[in-house]
C-alpha positions in Angstrom: 129.2 31.7 -49.0 129.7 28.0 -49.6 128.1 26.5 -52.7 124.4 25.7 -52.3 125.0 22.9 -54.8 126.9 20.9 -52.3 130.3 21.0 -50.6 132.9 18.4 -49.5 132.8 18.0 -45.8 135.4 16.1 -43.7 133.3 14.7 -40.8 135.4 13.9 -37.7 133.8 11.5 -35.2 131.5 9.9 -37.8 130.4 7.0 -35.6 129.1 9.2 -32.8 125.5 10.2 -32.3 125.8 13.6 -34.1 128.1 12.2 -36.7 125.6 9.5 -37.6 122.8 12.0 -37.9 124.8 14.3 -40.1 125.5 11.4 -42.4 121.8 10.5 -42.5 120.7 14.1 -43.2 123.3 14.5 -45.9 122.3 11.2 -47.5 118.6 12.3 -47.5 119.4 15.7 -49.0 121.9 14.3 -51.5 123.9 17.6 -52.1 127.0 17.4 -50.0 129.9 14.9 -50.2 130.7 13.7 -46.7 134.0 12.0 -46.0 133.4 10.2 -42.7 136.4 9.7 -40.4 136.2 7.6 -37.2 138.3 7.6 -34.1 139.9 4.3 -35.3 141.0 6.0 -38.5 142.3 9.2 -37.0 143.5 10.3 -33.5 143.0 14.1 -33.7 145.8 14.6 -31.1 148.3 13.6 -33.9 148.9 16.9 -35.7 150.9 15.3 -38.5 148.3 12.8 -39.4 145.5 15.4 -39.2 147.4 17.6 -41.6 148.1 14.7 -44.0 144.4 13.7 -44.1 143.2 17.3 -44.6 145.8 18.0 -47.3 144.9 14.7 -49.1 141.1 15.2 -49.0 141.1 19.1 -49.3 137.5 19.5 -48.0 135.7 22.9 -48.1 134.5 22.3 -44.5 135.7 20.3 -41.5 133.1 19.3 -38.9 134.7 18.2 -35.6 132.2 16.2 -33.4 135.0 14.2 -31.7 135.5 14.9 -28.0 136.5 13.3 -24.7 133.2 13.8 -23.0 132.9 11.4 -20.1 132.4 14.3 -17.7 133.3 12.6 -14.4 136.3 10.7 -15.9 137.6 14.1 -17.2 138.2 15.1 -13.6 140.6 12.1 -13.2 142.2 12.5 -16.7 142.7 16.2 -17.3 145.7 15.8 -19.6 143.9 13.4 -21.9 140.8 15.7 -21.8 142.7 18.8 -22.8 144.8 16.9 -25.4 141.6 15.9 -27.2 139.2 18.7 -26.6 141.7 21.6 -27.0 144.7 20.1 -28.8 142.7 18.1 -31.2 140.5 21.0 -32.1 143.6 23.2 -32.6 145.2 20.6 -34.9 142.1 20.5 -37.1 141.7 24.3 -37.2 145.3 24.8 -38.2 144.9 22.2 -41.0 141.7 23.9 -42.1 143.4 27.3 -42.2 146.1 25.9 -44.5 143.7 25.0 -47.2 141.1 27.8 -46.6 138.4 25.5 -45.3 135.6 26.4 -42.9 136.2 24.8 -39.5 133.1 23.8 -37.5 133.7 23.0 -33.9 131.1 21.5 -31.5 130.9 22.7 -28.0 128.7 22.5 -24.9 126.5 24.3 -22.4 129.0 23.2 -19.8 131.2 26.2 -20.6 128.8 28.1 -18.3 128.7 28.1 -14.5 124.9 27.8 -14.2 124.5 30.8 -12.0 122.2 32.6 -14.4 118.4 32.0 -14.2 117.5 32.9 -17.8 118.8 31.3 -21.0 122.4 31.9 -21.9 123.1 34.0 -25.1 126.3 33.9 -27.1 127.6 37.1 -25.5 127.3 35.8 -21.9 130.7 35.2 -20.2 131.7 31.5 -20.2 132.9 30.4 -16.7 133.1 26.6 -16.7 133.2 24.7 -13.4 134.5 21.3 -14.5 137.5 20.0 -16.3 135.3 19.0 -19.2 133.8 22.4 -19.5 137.2 24.1 -19.2 138.6 21.9 -21.9 135.7 22.6 -24.3 136.1 26.4 -23.8 139.8 26.0 -24.4 138.9 24.2 -27.7 136.6 27.0 -28.7 139.4 29.5 -28.2 142.0 27.4 -29.9 139.8 27.2 -33.0 139.1 30.9 -33.0 142.8 31.6 -32.7 144.0 29.2 -35.3 141.5 29.6 -38.2 140.0 32.7 -39.8 136.8 30.9 -41.0 135.1 29.1 -38.2 131.8 28.1 -36.7 131.5 27.2 -33.1 128.2 25.5 -32.1 127.3 25.0 -28.5 124.5 22.5 -27.8 123.0 20.8 -24.8 121.9 17.3 -23.7 122.4 15.7 -27.0 120.8 12.3 -27.9 120.6 10.4 -31.2 119.7 7.0 -32.5 123.4 5.8 -32.5 123.0 5.8 -28.7 120.9 2.6 -29.1 124.0 0.6 -30.0 127.0 2.6 -28.8 128.9 1.8 -25.5 128.3 5.4 -24.4 124.6 5.3 -25.1 122.7 8.5 -24.2 120.4 9.6 -21.4 117.2 8.4 -23.1 118.6 4.9 -23.8 120.2 4.6 -20.4 117.0 5.5 -18.6 115.0 3.0 -20.7 117.5 0.2 -20.2 117.7 0.6 -16.5 113.9 0.8 -16.1 113.4 -2.3 -18.2 115.9 -4.1 -15.8 113.6 -3.1 -13.0 116.2 -0.9 -11.3 115.3 2.0 -9.0 116.4 5.3 -10.6 117.7 8.5 -8.9 117.8 11.5 -11.3 118.8 15.0 -10.4 116.0 17.5 -10.2 117.9 20.7 -9.7 119.9 20.8 -12.9 118.0 22.5 -15.7 118.9 22.2 -19.3 117.3 21.6 -22.8 117.7 18.1 -24.2 118.5 18.3 -27.9 117.8 16.0 -30.7 121.0 15.2 -32.7 118.8 14.7 -35.8 117.4 18.2 -35.6 120.8 19.7 -34.9 122.1 18.0 -38.0 119.2 19.3 -40.1 119.8 22.9 -38.8 123.6 22.7 -39.0 124.0 21.9 -42.7 122.0 25.0 -43.9 124.0 27.1 -41.5 127.2 25.9 -43.2 125.8 26.7 -46.6 124.7 30.2 -45.6 128.3 31.3 -45.1 127.7 32.3 -41.5 130.7 32.4 -39.2 131.3 32.8 -35.4 129.6 31.5 -32.3 126.1 30.0 -32.3 123.9 28.3 -29.6 121.9 25.5 -31.2 119.6 23.5 -29.0 115.9 22.6 -28.8 113.8 25.1 -27.1 112.2 25.2 -23.6 113.7 23.8 -20.5 113.4 21.0 -18.0 115.3 19.3 -15.2 116.9 15.9 -15.9 114.3 14.4 -13.6 111.5 15.9 -15.8 113.3 14.7 -18.9 113.3 11.2 -17.4 109.6 11.4 -16.6 108.7 12.4 -20.1 110.8 9.6 -21.6 108.9 7.0 -19.5 105.6 8.6 -20.3 106.2 8.5 -24.0 107.6 5.0 -23.9 104.7 3.8 -21.6 107.3 2.2 -19.4 106.6 2.0 -15.7 109.7 3.2 -13.8 110.6 3.7 -10.2 112.3 7.1 -10.6 113.0 9.5 -7.7 114.2 13.1 -7.8 117.4 13.9 -5.9 119.6 17.0 -5.5 123.0 17.3 -7.0 124.5 17.1 -3.6 122.6 13.8 -2.9 123.7 12.4 -6.3 127.3 13.3 -5.6 128.8 13.1 -9.0 132.6 13.7 -9.2 132.3 16.6 -11.6 130.3 19.7 -10.9 127.5 20.5 -13.4 125.9 23.9 -14.0 122.5 24.1 -12.1 121.1 26.1 -15.1 122.5 25.8 -18.6 119.6 26.5 -21.0 120.8 28.0 -24.2 119.1 30.8 -26.2 119.6 30.4 -30.0 119.7 34.1 -30.5 122.4 34.3 -33.1 120.9 31.5 -35.1 117.5 33.3 -35.2 119.1 36.6 -36.0 120.9 34.9 -38.9 117.4 34.4 -40.4 116.8 30.7 -39.5 113.7 29.3 -37.9 114.3 28.3 -34.3 114.4 24.7 -33.1 111.3 22.8 -32.0 110.4 22.4 -28.3 112.4 19.7 -26.5 109.3 17.6 -25.7 108.3 17.5 -29.4 111.8 16.5 -30.5 111.8 13.8 -27.9 108.4 12.5 -29.1 109.8 12.3 -32.6 112.9 10.4 -31.4 110.8 7.9 -29.4 108.8 7.2 -32.6 111.9 6.8 -34.8 113.8 4.6 -32.3 111.3 1.8 -32.9 112.5 1.5 -36.5 115.4 -0.8 -37.5 118.6 1.2 -37.2 122.1 0.5 -38.4 125.3 2.6 -38.5 125.9 4.6 -41.7 129.7 4.5 -41.4 
C-alpha cells in the first residue's frame, strides 16, 4: 500500500481535462506531491527521454493521461496512434518498473465492440472496432506486460473544465458553443454510453492509488444515455434553446466506427470497498454549475 500521508506522482498529460482535475483535487487535499508534465515538455514516444525524466524524479506513481484520441483522425494515422497509445504507454511502464513505481494507465470504453446490451464488467472480452480502440487495448496490454505494479482505468465520455479553453474542447462545451452560434445540431441517438465527470474521476482515482489496489478497473459515472439524450440534458440545464435532431450512426457517417453500447459497470471498484460514482445526470448538473465560475489552468 502506498503511504496515506501522500505520495509523489508524475502526472503525464497535465494540461488535459483529467490532468487538470487531478491537479485541482490534489491541491485541495494537500497530501500528494504532483509533478505535472505536459506534451510540450515530454513526448512519451521518446523512450530515452521518458526514462531520464522518471529516473530524475523517481516518483512512487506515474499517471498517464496522455493519448492520441481524435477518434476519426486515428483511422487516417494508425502509426501515430499506436506510437502514442501503445508505444508511449510501454515506455512509461518500463520506466516505472525500473524504479518500482506504480503505473496508472487511462483507457476507454472503446475497447469494446458494443454488441452487449448490459453494462460491461472488467472480465468481459475486449473487441475494439476502431483504430483508436485497438490502440488503447494495445496500450493496456503493453503496460500489463512491462510493469508488475499497475492500474488500468477504463472510463467513458470524459468531460472537464479544461475543455472550456482547450482546442479539443469536450462534448458539453462543443454543444453549447454550436447552439449559441445558432447552428442546427445532429447528434447520434443509437450510441449509448455514460458521460463521466473528470472531476469525479480524479476524486475517486487518488484514493484508489493510496489503497494499494492493482489491476483493471472500470470507473465512470453511473446510469446510461445516448449522446442525443446527453445533448438534451446539457441544453436543459444550461437553459439554452437549441435546434438538435437525433440521427442514426449510419446517417451521421463518422469515419471511425463507435460501439453502439459501451456502458461500463464499476464492479471491481465497488468490490474493492469504494462507494460507486454518482449518476451521470447529477455529475453533469454539478459541472454546469461549476463552469460558470472563473477558471484558469493549474499547470
